[in-house]
N, CA, C and O atoms as a Tripos MOL2 file, in Angstrom:
@<TRIPOS>MOLECULE
protein
  256   255    64     0     0
PROTEIN
NO_CHARGES

@<TRIPOS>ATOM
      1 N           0.8490   -1.1670    0.0000 N.3       1 UNK1
      2 CA          0.0000    0.0000    0.0000 C.3       1 UNK1
      3 C           0.9020    1.2400    0.0000 C.2       1 UNK1
      4 O           1.8410    1.3310    0.7910 O.2       1 UNK1
      5 N           0.6170    2.1680   -0.8710 N.am      2 UNK2
      6 CA          1.4080    3.3900   -0.8950 C.3       2 UNK2
      7 C           0.8510    4.4040    0.1000 C.2       2 UNK2
      8 O          -0.1970    4.1860    0.7060 O.2       2 UNK2
      9 N           1.5560    5.4960    0.2560 N.am      3 UNK3
     10 CA          1.1930    6.5200    1.2410 C.3       3 UNK3
     11 C          -0.1590    7.1500    0.9550 C.2       3 UNK3
     12 O          -0.8740    7.5200    1.8870 O.2       3 UNK3
     13 N          -0.5180    7.2780   -0.2990 N.am      4 UNK4
     14 CA         -1.7670    7.9450   -0.6680 C.3       4 UNK4
     15 C          -2.9990    7.1540   -0.2670 C.2       4 UNK4
     16 O          -4.0360    7.7490    0.0260 O.2       4 UNK4
     17 N          -2.9170    5.8400   -0.2450 N.am      5 UNK5
     18 CA         -4.0880    5.0130    0.0880 C.3       5 UNK5
     19 C          -4.5830    5.2810    1.5150 C.2       5 UNK5
     20 O          -5.7640    5.5850    1.6870 O.2       5 UNK5
     21 N          -3.7320    5.1820    2.5460 N.am      6 UNK6
     22 CA         -4.2420    5.4790    3.8900 C.3       6 UNK6
     23 C          -4.6250    6.9540    4.0610 C.2       6 UNK6
     24 O          -5.5360    7.2730    4.8250 O.2       6 UNK6
     25 N          -3.9420    7.8410    3.3630 N.am      7 UNK7
     26 CA         -4.3190    9.2650    3.4350 C.3       7 UNK7
     27 C          -5.7270    9.4660    2.9070 C.2       7 UNK7
     28 O          -6.4920   10.2620    3.4520 O.2       7 UNK7
     29 N          -6.0710    8.7490    1.8500 N.am      8 UNK8
     30 CA         -7.4170    8.8490    1.2920 C.3       8 UNK8
     31 C          -8.4560    8.3320    2.2920 C.2       8 UNK8
     32 O          -9.5380    8.9050    2.4210 O.2       8 UNK8
     33 N          -8.1250    7.2600    2.9880 N.am      9 UNK9
     34 CA         -9.0250    6.7280    4.0200 C.3       9 UNK9
     35 C          -9.2330    7.7770    5.1110 C.2       9 UNK9
     36 O         -10.3610    8.0140    5.5440 O.2       9 UNK9
     37 N          -8.1520    8.3980    5.5500 N.am     10 UNK10
     38 CA         -8.2500    9.4390    6.5750 C.3      10 UNK10
     39 C          -9.0850   10.6230    6.0840 C.2      10 UNK10
     40 O          -9.8990   11.1610    6.8340 O.2      10 UNK10
     41 N          -8.8880   11.0250    4.8410 N.am     11 UNK11
     42 CA         -9.6740   12.1470    4.2950 C.3      11 UNK11
     43 C         -11.1610   11.8300    4.3030 C.2      11 UNK11
     44 O         -11.9750   12.6630    4.7020 O.2      11 UNK11
     45 N         -11.5210   10.6190    3.8610 N.am     12 UNK12
     46 CA        -12.9440   10.2340    3.8420 C.3      12 UNK12
     47 C         -13.5110   10.1640    5.2480 C.2      12 UNK12
     48 O         -14.6140   10.6490    5.5010 O.2      12 UNK12
     49 N         -12.7600    9.5600    6.1690 N.am     13 UNK13
     50 CA        -13.2340    9.4560    7.5620 C.3      13 UNK13
     51 C         -13.3770   10.8440    8.1810 C.2      13 UNK13
     52 O         -14.3710   11.1270    8.8510 O.2      13 UNK13
     53 N         -12.3950   11.7030    7.9610 N.am     14 UNK14
     54 CA        -12.4670   13.0650    8.4970 C.3      14 UNK14
     55 C         -13.6680   13.8160    7.9400 C.2      14 UNK14
     56 O         -14.3250   14.5620    8.6660 O.2      14 UNK14
     57 N         -13.9560   13.6270    6.6660 N.am     15 UNK15
     58 CA        -15.1010   14.3110    6.0510 C.3      15 UNK15
     59 C         -16.4120   13.8330    6.6780 C.2      15 UNK15
     60 O         -17.3120   14.6300    6.9420 O.2      15 UNK15
     61 N         -16.5060   12.5290    6.9110 N.am     16 UNK16
     62 CA        -17.7290   11.9810    7.5080 C.3      16 UNK16
     63 C         -17.8910   12.3770    8.9660 C.2      16 UNK16
     64 O         -19.0050   12.6280    9.4270 O.2      16 UNK16
     65 N         -16.7810   12.4320    9.6920 N.am     17 UNK17
     66 CA        -16.8320   12.6920   11.1340 C.3      17 UNK17
     67 C         -16.6800   14.1630   11.4980 C.2      17 UNK17
     68 O         -16.9300   14.5540   12.6380 O.2      17 UNK17
     69 N         -16.2720   14.9680   10.5400 N.am     18 UNK18
     70 CA        -16.0210   16.3770   10.8300 C.3      18 UNK18
     71 C         -14.7820   16.5680   11.6940 C.2      18 UNK18
     72 O         -14.7220   17.4740   12.5260 O.2      18 UNK18
     73 N         -13.7970   15.7050   11.4860 N.am     19 UNK19
     74 CA        -12.5500   15.7680   12.2620 C.3      19 UNK19
     75 C         -11.3870   16.1190   11.3520 C.2      19 UNK19
     76 O         -11.5630   16.3160   10.1500 O.2      19 UNK19
     77 N         -10.2140   16.1950   11.9250 N.am     20 UNK20
     78 CA         -9.0190   16.5380   11.1620 C.3      20 UNK20
     79 C          -7.8350   15.6730   11.6080 C.2      20 UNK20
     80 O          -6.7440   16.1890   11.8490 O.2      20 UNK20
     81 N          -8.0510   14.3720   11.7160 N.am     21 UNK21
     82 CA         -6.9970   13.4500   12.1350 C.3      21 UNK21
     83 C          -6.0250   13.1880   10.9830 C.2      21 UNK21
     84 O          -6.3940   13.2620    9.8110 O.2      21 UNK21
     85 N          -4.7820   12.8820   11.3390 N.am     22 UNK22
     86 CA         -3.7770   12.5460   10.3360 C.3      22 UNK22
     87 C          -3.0990   11.2350   10.7180 C.2      22 UNK22
     88 O          -3.2790   10.7340   11.8280 O.2      22 UNK22
     89 N          -2.3280   10.6920    9.8020 N.am     23 UNK23
     90 CA         -1.5750    9.4820   10.1170 C.3      23 UNK23
     91 C          -0.5500    9.7670   11.2110 C.2      23 UNK23
     92 O          -0.2250    8.8840   12.0060 O.2      23 UNK23
     93 N          -0.0490   10.9810   11.2520 N.am     24 UNK24
     94 CA          0.9010   11.3400   12.3000 C.3      24 UNK24
     95 C           0.2150   11.3430   13.6660 C.2      24 UNK24
     96 O           0.8320   10.9730   14.6650 O.2      24 UNK24
     97 N          -1.0380   11.7520   13.7220 N.am     25 UNK25
     98 CA         -1.8100   11.6610   14.9670 C.3      25 UNK25
     99 C          -1.9110   10.2080   15.4200 C.2      25 UNK25
    100 O          -1.8000    9.9090   16.6090 O.2      25 UNK25
    101 N          -2.1210    9.3170   14.4680 N.am     26 UNK26
    102 CA         -2.2020    7.8910   14.7820 C.3      26 UNK26
    103 C          -0.8660    7.3940   15.3360 C.2      26 UNK26
    104 O          -0.8440    6.5950   16.2730 O.2      26 UNK26
    105 N           0.2380    7.8560   14.7690 N.am     27 UNK27
    106 CA          1.5670    7.4910   15.2550 C.3      27 UNK27
    107 C           1.7460    7.9480   16.7050 C.2      27 UNK27
    108 O           2.2610    7.2000   17.5360 O.2      27 UNK27
    109 N           1.3200    9.1780   17.0040 N.am     28 UNK28
    110 CA          1.4370    9.6940   18.3750 C.3      28 UNK28
    111 C           0.6000    8.8660   19.3420 C.2      28 UNK28
    112 O           1.0440    8.5680   20.4510 O.2      28 UNK28
    113 N          -0.6100    8.4940   18.9260 N.am     29 UNK29
    114 CA         -1.4750    7.6800   19.7680 C.3      29 UNK29
    115 C          -0.8360    6.3250   20.0400 C.2      29 UNK29
    116 O          -0.8370    5.8490   21.1750 O.2      29 UNK29
    117 N          -0.2940    5.7090   19.0060 N.am     30 UNK30
    118 CA          0.3690    4.4090   19.1780 C.3      30 UNK30
    119 C           1.5750    4.5460   20.1010 C.2      30 UNK30
    120 O           1.7960    3.6930   20.9610 O.2      30 UNK30
    121 N           2.3570    5.6110   19.9300 N.am     31 UNK31
    122 CA          3.5390    5.8260   20.7670 C.3      31 UNK31
    123 C           3.1480    5.9980   22.2320 C.2      31 UNK31
    124 O           3.7930    5.4460   23.1230 O.2      31 UNK31
    125 N           2.1020    6.7560   22.4730 N.am     32 UNK32
    126 CA          1.6390    6.9670   23.8370 C.3      32 UNK32
    127 C           1.1870    5.6600   24.4770 C.2      32 UNK32
    128 O           1.5140    5.3800   25.6300 O.2      32 UNK32
    129 N           0.4420    4.8690   23.7300 N.am     33 UNK33
    130 CA         -0.0240    3.5790   24.2610 C.3      33 UNK33
    131 C           1.1350    2.6410   24.5300 C.2      33 UNK33
    132 O           1.1370    1.9320   25.5350 O.2      33 UNK33
    133 N           2.1240    2.6280   23.6430 N.am     34 UNK34
    134 CA          3.3060    1.7820   23.8670 C.3      34 UNK34
    135 C           4.0820    2.2400   25.0830 C.2      34 UNK34
    136 O           4.5450    1.4120   25.8680 O.2      34 UNK34
    137 N           4.2340    3.5510   25.2540 N.am     35 UNK35
    138 CA          4.9870    4.0860   26.3920 C.3      35 UNK35
    139 C           4.3160    3.7450   27.7140 C.2      35 UNK35
    140 O           4.9860    3.5990   28.7360 O.2      35 UNK35
    141 N           3.0070    3.6190   27.6950 N.am     36 UNK36
    142 CA          2.2610    3.2960   28.9210 C.3      36 UNK36
    143 C           2.1850    1.8010   29.1990 C.2      36 UNK36
    144 O           1.7910    1.3880   30.2900 O.2      36 UNK36
    145 N           2.5600    0.9940   28.2170 N.am     37 UNK37
    146 CA          2.4880   -0.4640   28.3500 C.3      37 UNK37
    147 C           3.6520   -0.9600   29.2080 C.2      37 UNK37
    148 O           4.8150   -0.7460   28.8660 O.2      37 UNK37
    149 N           3.3450   -1.6060   30.2930 N.am     38 UNK38
    150 CA          4.3750   -2.0770   31.2310 C.3      38 UNK38
    151 C           5.2620   -3.1630   30.6330 C.2      38 UNK38
    152 O           6.3520   -3.4220   31.1430 O.2      38 UNK38
    153 N           4.8060   -3.7990   29.5570 N.am     39 UNK39
    154 CA          5.6000   -4.8680   28.9380 C.3      39 UNK39
    155 C           6.6830   -4.3200   28.0170 C.2      39 UNK39
    156 O           7.5750   -5.0670   27.6120 O.2      39 UNK39
    157 N           6.6280   -3.0430   27.6780 N.am     40 UNK40
    158 CA          7.6160   -2.4330   26.7870 C.3      40 UNK40
    159 C           8.4840   -1.4540   27.5590 C.2      40 UNK40
    160 O           7.9980   -0.7080   28.4090 O.2      40 UNK40
    161 N           9.7580   -1.4670   27.2560 N.am     41 UNK41
    162 CA         10.6440   -0.4550   27.8200 C.3      41 UNK41
    163 C          10.6420    0.7560   26.8880 C.2      41 UNK41
    164 O          10.1790    0.6800   25.7510 O.2      41 UNK41
    165 N          11.1610    1.8540   27.3850 N.am     42 UNK42
    166 CA         11.2630    3.0380   26.5430 C.3      42 UNK42
    167 C          12.2070    2.7700   25.3640 C.2      42 UNK42
    168 O          12.0200    3.3190   24.2790 O.2      42 UNK42
    169 N          13.2140    1.9310   25.5820 N.am     43 UNK43
    170 CA         14.1160    1.5360   24.4800 C.3      43 UNK43
    171 C          13.3480    0.7580   23.4080 C.2      43 UNK43
    172 O          13.5870    0.9390   22.2140 O.2      43 UNK43
    173 N          12.4260   -0.1060   23.8380 N.am     44 UNK44
    174 CA         11.5900   -0.8380   22.8680 C.3      44 UNK44
    175 C          10.8080    0.1500   22.0080 C.2      44 UNK44
    176 O          10.7700    0.0230   20.7840 O.2      44 UNK44
    177 N          10.1910    1.1260   22.6500 N.am     45 UNK45
    178 CA          9.3880    2.1220   21.9390 C.3      45 UNK45
    179 C          10.2860    2.9320   21.0010 C.2      45 UNK45
    180 O           9.9030    3.2260   19.8680 O.2      45 UNK45
    181 N          11.4680    3.2880   21.4720 N.am     46 UNK46
    182 CA         12.4230    4.0190   20.6380 C.3      46 UNK46
    183 C          12.7240    3.2460   19.3590 C.2      46 UNK46
    184 O          12.7310    3.8160   18.2680 O.2      46 UNK46
    185 N          12.9710    1.9530   19.4980 N.am     47 UNK47
    186 CA         13.2960    1.1220   18.3430 C.3      47 UNK47
    187 C          12.1160    1.0340   17.3730 C.2      47 UNK47
    188 O          12.2930    1.1580   16.1610 O.2      47 UNK47
    189 N          10.9250    0.8230   17.9080 N.am     48 UNK48
    190 CA          9.7360    0.7060   17.0690 C.3      48 UNK48
    191 C           9.4770    2.0030   16.2940 C.2      48 UNK48
    192 O           9.1260    1.9720   15.1150 O.2      48 UNK48
    193 N           9.6550    3.1420   16.9750 N.am     49 UNK49
    194 CA          9.4040    4.4320   16.3330 C.3      49 UNK49
    195 C          10.5380    4.8740   15.4100 C.2      49 UNK49
    196 O          10.3590    5.7580   14.5730 O.2      49 UNK49
    197 N          11.6950    4.2550   15.5700 N.am     50 UNK50
    198 CA         12.8310    4.6150   14.7300 C.3      50 UNK50
    199 C          13.5450    5.8800   15.1740 C.2      50 UNK50
    200 O          14.2220    6.5250   14.3740 O.2      50 UNK50
    201 N          13.3990    6.2410   16.4510 N.am     51 UNK51
    202 CA         14.0920    7.4190   16.9570 C.3      51 UNK51
    203 C          15.5630    7.1080   17.1800 C.2      51 UNK51
    204 O          15.9000    6.0470   17.7050 O.2      51 UNK51
    205 N          16.4320    8.0110   16.7930 N.am     52 UNK52
    206 CA         17.8600    7.8370   16.9910 C.3      52 UNK52
    207 C          18.2110    8.0410   18.4640 C.2      52 UNK52
    208 O          19.0200    7.3000   19.0230 O.2      52 UNK52
    209 N          17.6010    9.0430   19.0860 N.am     53 UNK53
    210 CA         17.9220    9.3990   20.4670 C.3      53 UNK53
    211 C          16.7700    9.0250   21.3940 C.2      53 UNK53
    212 O          15.6050    9.2860   21.0940 O.2      53 UNK53
    213 N          17.1090    8.4140   22.5180 N.am     54 UNK54
    214 CA         16.0990    8.0510   23.5110 C.3      54 UNK54
    215 C          15.3790    9.2880   24.0300 C.2      54 UNK54
    216 O          14.1980    9.2220   24.3700 O.2      54 UNK54
    217 N          16.0780   10.4100   24.0930 N.am     55 UNK55
    218 CA         15.4600   11.6460   24.5940 C.3      55 UNK55
    219 C          14.2830   12.0720   23.7150 C.2      55 UNK55
    220 O          13.3210   12.6530   24.2170 O.2      55 UNK55
    221 N          14.3440   11.7960   22.4270 N.am     56 UNK56
    222 CA         13.2330   12.1260   21.5290 C.3      56 UNK56
    223 C          12.0010   11.3260   21.9230 C.2      56 UNK56
    224 O          10.8930   11.8610   21.9560 O.2      56 UNK56
    225 N          12.1910   10.0540   22.2200 N.am     57 UNK57
    226 CA         11.0860    9.1960   22.6400 C.3      57 UNK57
    227 C          10.5630    9.6270   23.9970 C.2      57 UNK57
    228 O           9.3520    9.6780   24.2090 O.2      57 UNK57
    229 N          11.4580    9.9340   24.9090 N.am     58 UNK58
    230 CA         11.0740   10.2820   26.2800 C.3      58 UNK58
    231 C          10.3240   11.6040   26.3430 C.2      58 UNK58
    232 O           9.5120   11.7920   27.2480 O.2      58 UNK58
    233 N          10.5620   12.5180   25.4230 N.am     59 UNK59
    234 CA          9.8810   13.8170   25.4270 C.3      59 UNK59
    235 C           8.3800   13.6540   25.3500 C.2      59 UNK59
    236 O           7.6470   14.4640   25.9180 O.2      59 UNK59
    237 N           7.9040   12.6340   24.6680 N.am     60 UNK60
    238 CA          6.4730   12.4360   24.5340 C.3      60 UNK60
    239 C           5.8800   11.5310   25.5890 C.2      60 UNK60
    240 O           4.6740   11.2860   25.5800 O.2      60 UNK60
    241 N           6.7110   11.0190   26.5110 N.am     61 UNK61
    242 CA          6.2560   10.0720   27.5240 C.3      61 UNK61
    243 C           5.7560   10.8050   28.7580 C.2      61 UNK61
    244 O           6.5540   11.4200   29.4660 O.2      61 UNK61
    245 N           4.4420   10.7580   29.0400 N.am     62 UNK62
    246 CA          3.8990   11.4740   30.1800 C.3      62 UNK62
    247 C           4.3500   10.9070   31.5210 C.2      62 UNK62
    248 O           4.2230   11.5710   32.5500 O.2      62 UNK62
    249 N           4.8790    9.6710   31.5160 N.am     63 UNK63
    250 CA          5.3290    9.0560   32.7670 C.3      63 UNK63
    251 C           6.6840    9.5960   33.2040 C.2      63 UNK63
    252 O           7.1000    9.3760   34.3410 O.2      63 UNK63
    253 N           7.3640   10.2860   32.3290 N.am     64 UNK64
    254 CA          8.7080   10.8050   32.6480 C.3      64 UNK64
    255 C           8.6360   12.0850   33.4200 C.2      64 UNK64
    256 O           9.6690   12.6550   33.7680 O.2      64 UNK64
@<TRIPOS>BOND
     1     1     2 1
     2     2     3 1
     3     3     4 2
     4     3     5 am
     5     5     6 1
     6     6     7 1
     7     7     8 2
     8     7     9 am
     9     9    10 1
    10    10    11 1
    11    11    12 2
    12    11    13 am
    13    13    14 1
    14    14    15 1
    15    15    16 2
    16    15    17 am
    17    17    18 1
    18    18    19 1
    19    19    20 2
    20    19    21 am
    21    21    22 1
    22    22    23 1
    23    23    24 2
    24    23    25 am
    25    25    26 1
    26    26    27 1
    27    27    28 2
    28    27    29 am
    29    29    30 1
    30    30    31 1
    31    31    32 2
    32    31    33 am
    33    33    34 1
    34    34    35 1
    35    35    36 2
    36    35    37 am
    37    37    38 1
    38    38    39 1
    39    39    40 2
    40    39    41 am
    41    41    42 1
    42    42    43 1
    43    43    44 2
    44    43    45 am
    45    45    46 1
    46    46    47 1
    47    47    48 2
    48    47    49 am
    49    49    50 1
    50    50    51 1
    51    51    52 2
    52    51    53 am
    53    53    54 1
    54    54    55 1
    55    55    56 2
    56    55    57 am
    57    57    58 1
    58    58    59 1
    59    59    60 2
    60    59    61 am
    61    61    62 1
    62    62    63 1
    63    63    64 2
    64    63    65 am
    65    65    66 1
    66    66    67 1
    67    67    68 2
    68    67    69 am
    69    69    70 1
    70    70    71 1
    71    71    72 2
    72    71    73 am
    73    73    74 1
    74    74    75 1
    75    75    76 2
    76    75    77 am
    77    77    78 1
    78    78    79 1
    79    79    80 2
    80    79    81 am
    81    81    82 1
    82    82    83 1
    83    83    84 2
    84    83    85 am
    85    85    86 1
    86    86    87 1
    87    87    88 2
    88    87    89 am
    89    89    90 1
    90    90    91 1
    91    91    92 2
    92    91    93 am
    93    93    94 1
    94    94    95 1
    95    95    96 2
    96    95    97 am
    97    97    98 1
    98    98    99 1
    99    99   100 2
   100    99   101 am
   101   101   102 1
   102   102   103 1
   103   103   104 2
   104   103   105 am
   105   105   106 1
   106   106   107 1
   107   107   108 2
   108   107   109 am
   109   109   110 1
   110   110   111 1
   111   111   112 2
   112   111   113 am
   113   113   114 1
   114   114   115 1
   115   115   116 2
   116   115   117 am
   117   117   118 1
   118   118   119 1
   119   119   120 2
   120   119   121 am
   121   121   122 1
   122   122   123 1
   123   123   124 2
   124   123   125 am
   125   125   126 1
   126   126   127 1
   127   127   128 2
   128   127   129 am
   129   129   130 1
   130   130   131 1
   131   131   132 2
   132   131   133 am
   133   133   134 1
   134   134   135 1
   135   135   136 2
   136   135   137 am
   137   137   138 1
   138   138   139 1
   139   139   140 2
   140   139   141 am
   141   141   142 1
   142   142   143 1
   143   143   144 2
   144   143   145 am
   145   145   146 1
   146   146   147 1
   147   147   148 2
   148   147   149 am
   149   149   150 1
   150   150   151 1
   151   151   152 2
   152   151   153 am
   153   153   154 1
   154   154   155 1
   155   155   156 2
   156   155   157 am
   157   157   158 1
   158   158   159 1
   159   159   160 2
   160   159   161 am
   161   161   162 1
   162   162   163 1
   163   163   164 2
   164   163   165 am
   165   165   166 1
   166   166   167 1
   167   167   168 2
   168   167   169 am
   169   169   170 1
   170   170   171 1
   171   171   172 2
   172   171   173 am
   173   173   174 1
   174   174   175 1
   175   175   176 2
   176   175   177 am
   177   177   178 1
   178   178   179 1
   179   179   180 2
   180   179   181 am
   181   181   182 1
   182   182   183 1
   183   183   184 2
   184   183   185 am
   185   185   186 1
   186   186   187 1
   187   187   188 2
   188   187   189 am
   189   189   190 1
   190   190   191 1
   191   191   192 2
   192   191   193 am
   193   193   194 1
   194   194   195 1
   195   195   196 2
   196   195   197 am
   197   197   198 1
   198   198   199 1
   199   199   200 2
   200   199   201 am
   201   201   202 1
   202   202   203 1
   203   203   204 2
   204   203   205 am
   205   205   206 1
   206   206   207 1
   207   207   208 2
   208   207   209 am
   209   209   210 1
   210   210   211 1
   211   211   212 2
   212   211   213 am
   213   213   214 1
   214   214   215 1
   215   215   216 2
   216   215   217 am
   217   217   218 1
   218   218   219 1
   219   219   220 2
   220   219   221 am
   221   221   222 1
   222   222   223 1
   223   223   224 2
   224   223   225 am
   225   225   226 1
   226   226   227 1
   227   227   228 2
   228   227   229 am
   229   229   230 1
   230   230   231 1
   231   231   232 2
   232   231   233 am
   233   233   234 1
   234   234   235 1
   235   235   236 2
   236   235   237 am
   237   237   238 1
   238   238   239 1
   239   239   240 2
   240   239   241 am
   241   241   242 1
   242   242   243 1
   243   243   244 2
   244   243   245 am
   245   245   246 1
   246   246   247 1
   247   247   248 2
   248   247   249 am
   249   249   250 1
   250   250   251 1
   251   251   252 2
   252   251   253 am
   253   253   254 1
   254   254   255 1
   255   255   256 2
@<TRIPOS>SUBSTRUCTURE
     1 UNK1         2 RESIDUE 1 A UNK
     2 UNK2         6 RESIDUE 1 A UNK
     3 UNK3        10 RESIDUE 1 A UNK
     4 UNK4        14 RESIDUE 1 A UNK
     5 UNK5        18 RESIDUE 1 A UNK
     6 UNK6        22 RESIDUE 1 A UNK
     7 UNK7        26 RESIDUE 1 A UNK
     8 UNK8        30 RESIDUE 1 A UNK
     9 UNK9        34 RESIDUE 1 A UNK
    10 UNK10       38 RESIDUE 1 A UNK
    11 UNK11       42 RESIDUE 1 A UNK
    12 UNK12       46 RESIDUE 1 A UNK
    13 UNK13       50 RESIDUE 1 A UNK
    14 UNK14       54 RESIDUE 1 A UNK
    15 UNK15       58 RESIDUE 1 A UNK
    16 UNK16       62 RESIDUE 1 A UNK
    17 UNK17       66 RESIDUE 1 A UNK
    18 UNK18       70 RESIDUE 1 A UNK
    19 UNK19       74 RESIDUE 1 A UNK
    20 UNK20       78 RESIDUE 1 A UNK
    21 UNK21       82 RESIDUE 1 A UNK
    22 UNK22       86 RESIDUE 1 A UNK
    23 UNK23       90 RESIDUE 1 A UNK
    24 UNK24       94 RESIDUE 1 A UNK
    25 UNK25       98 RESIDUE 1 A UNK
    26 UNK26      102 RESIDUE 1 A UNK
    27 UNK27      106 RESIDUE 1 A UNK
    28 UNK28      110 RESIDUE 1 A UNK
    29 UNK29      114 RESIDUE 1 A UNK
    30 UNK30      118 RESIDUE 1 A UNK
    31 UNK31      122 RESIDUE 1 A UNK
    32 UNK32      126 RESIDUE 1 A UNK
    33 UNK33      130 RESIDUE 1 A UNK
    34 UNK34      134 RESIDUE 1 A UNK
    35 UNK35      138 RESIDUE 1 A UNK
    36 UNK36      142 RESIDUE 1 A UNK
    37 UNK37      146 RESIDUE 1 A UNK
    38 UNK38      150 RESIDUE 1 A UNK
    39 UNK39      154 RESIDUE 1 A UNK
    40 UNK40      158 RESIDUE 1 A UNK
    41 UNK41      162 RESIDUE 1 A UNK
    42 UNK42      166 RESIDUE 1 A UNK
    43 UNK43      170 RESIDUE 1 A UNK
    44 UNK44      174 RESIDUE 1 A UNK
    45 UNK45      178 RESIDUE 1 A UNK
    46 UNK46      182 RESIDUE 1 A UNK
    47 UNK47      186 RESIDUE 1 A UNK
    48 UNK48      190 RESIDUE 1 A UNK
    49 UNK49      194 RESIDUE 1 A UNK
    50 UNK50      198 RESIDUE 1 A UNK
    51 UNK51      202 RESIDUE 1 A UNK
    52 UNK52      206 RESIDUE 1 A UNK
    53 UNK53      210 RESIDUE 1 A UNK
    54 UNK54      214 RESIDUE 1 A UNK
    55 UNK55      218 RESIDUE 1 A UNK
    56 UNK56      222 RESIDUE 1 A UNK
    57 UNK57      226 RESIDUE 1 A UNK
    58 UNK58      230 RESIDUE 1 A UNK
    59 UNK59      234 RESIDUE 1 A UNK
    60 UNK60      238 RESIDUE 1 A UNK
    61 UNK61      242 RESIDUE 1 A UNK
    62 UNK62      246 RESIDUE 1 A UNK
    63 UNK63      250 RESIDUE 1 A UNK
    64 UNK64      254 RESIDUE 1 A UNK
């Protein structure tokens, strides 16, 4: 699936719901849920997100 396909899904959903969600919003939501999961370390989340620096991952972690 190319980048345009999920963007089109988001556009249609946003039009129906009157919202303005993006794929990046979905990434943030997933990151937050992973950071709160006791089974994952912050290093695990860093690797999944592809962050070079742990501090980048930790900036979005409300538990820090």
